[in-house]
C-alpha positions in Angstrom: -11.6 -180.5 101.3 -11.4 -177.9 98.1 -8.0 -176.9 96.0 -9.6 -174.7 93.2 -7.7 -171.6 92.1 -8.7 -169.5 89.3 -5.8 -166.7 88.2 -5.8 -164.4 85.6 -3.0 -162.4 84.8 -0.2 -161.5 82.2 2.8 -163.9 81.2 5.7 -163.0 82.8 8.4 -165.5 80.9 7.9 -166.8 77.7 6.8 -170.9 78.5 9.2 -173.5 78.5 8.9 -177.0 77.4 10.1 -180.5 79.2 10.2 -183.7 77.0 10.3 -186.8 79.6 11.2 -190.1 78.9 9.0 -191.4 80.1 6.4 -189.5 77.2 5.0 -187.0 80.0 5.2 -183.1 78.9 5.5 -180.2 80.5 5.1 -176.1 80.0 6.6 -173.9 82.7 6.1 -170.2 82.8 5.6 -167.5 85.5 1.9 -164.9 85.9 1.5 -162.1 87.1 -1.2 -161.4 89.3 -2.1 -157.6 90.1 -4.1 -157.4 93.2 -7.3 -154.7 93.7 -5.9 -151.7 95.0 -7.6 -150.8 98.4 -7.8 -147.2 97.7 -6.4 -144.6 95.3 -3.7 -144.1 97.7 -1.7 -147.1 97.2 0.4 -148.8 94.4 -0.5 -152.1 93.1 0.6 -155.3 94.5 1.6 -157.6 92.1 1.8 -161.6 93.4 3.9 -164.1 91.5 2.9 -167.8 90.4 5.1 -170.1 88.9 2.4 -172.4 86.8 3.5 -176.1 85.4 0.9 -177.9 82.4 1.2 -181.2 81.9 0.2 -183.7 79.0 -1.2 -182.0 75.6 -2.3 -178.9 77.2 1.0 -178.3 78.2 2.0 -179.1 73.9 -0.9 -176.3 72.9 -0.1 -173.4 76.2 3.4 -173.6 74.7 2.4 -172.8 71.3 0.0 -170.1 72.2 1.1 -168.5 75.2 4.0 -165.9 74.8 5.4 -162.9 77.1 2.9 -160.7 77.9 0.0 -162.7 76.8 -3.0 -162.2 79.7 -4.5 -165.9 80.3 -6.3 -167.2 82.8 -5.5 -170.1 84.5 -8.4 -173.0 86.2 -6.1 -175.5 88.5 -5.0 -176.2 92.2 -2.4 -174.4 93.9 0.6 -176.6 95.7 3.2 -174.6 97.9 6.7 -175.9 98.0 9.3 -174.8 100.4 12.9 -173.9 99.4 15.5 -173.8 102.2 18.9 -171.7 101.1 21.8 -173.8 101.9 
């Protein structure tokens, strides 16, 4: 089974970085990706993704990525369910 995704979009919020006691580093941010229009009559549809980057790439991303930056991401999709109380 293959789980690979390529996303190109704009960063919705400034990245946040976390340093864990284990030495791991994580940067996360939201990414807005516009779907292609099917006709001129429809408005753009924007999908939002929560991006997590780990390790050395997390440090690099945190250094260079800002809100509004156009980025390309290659990774895998992971779905998480959230249930309100």
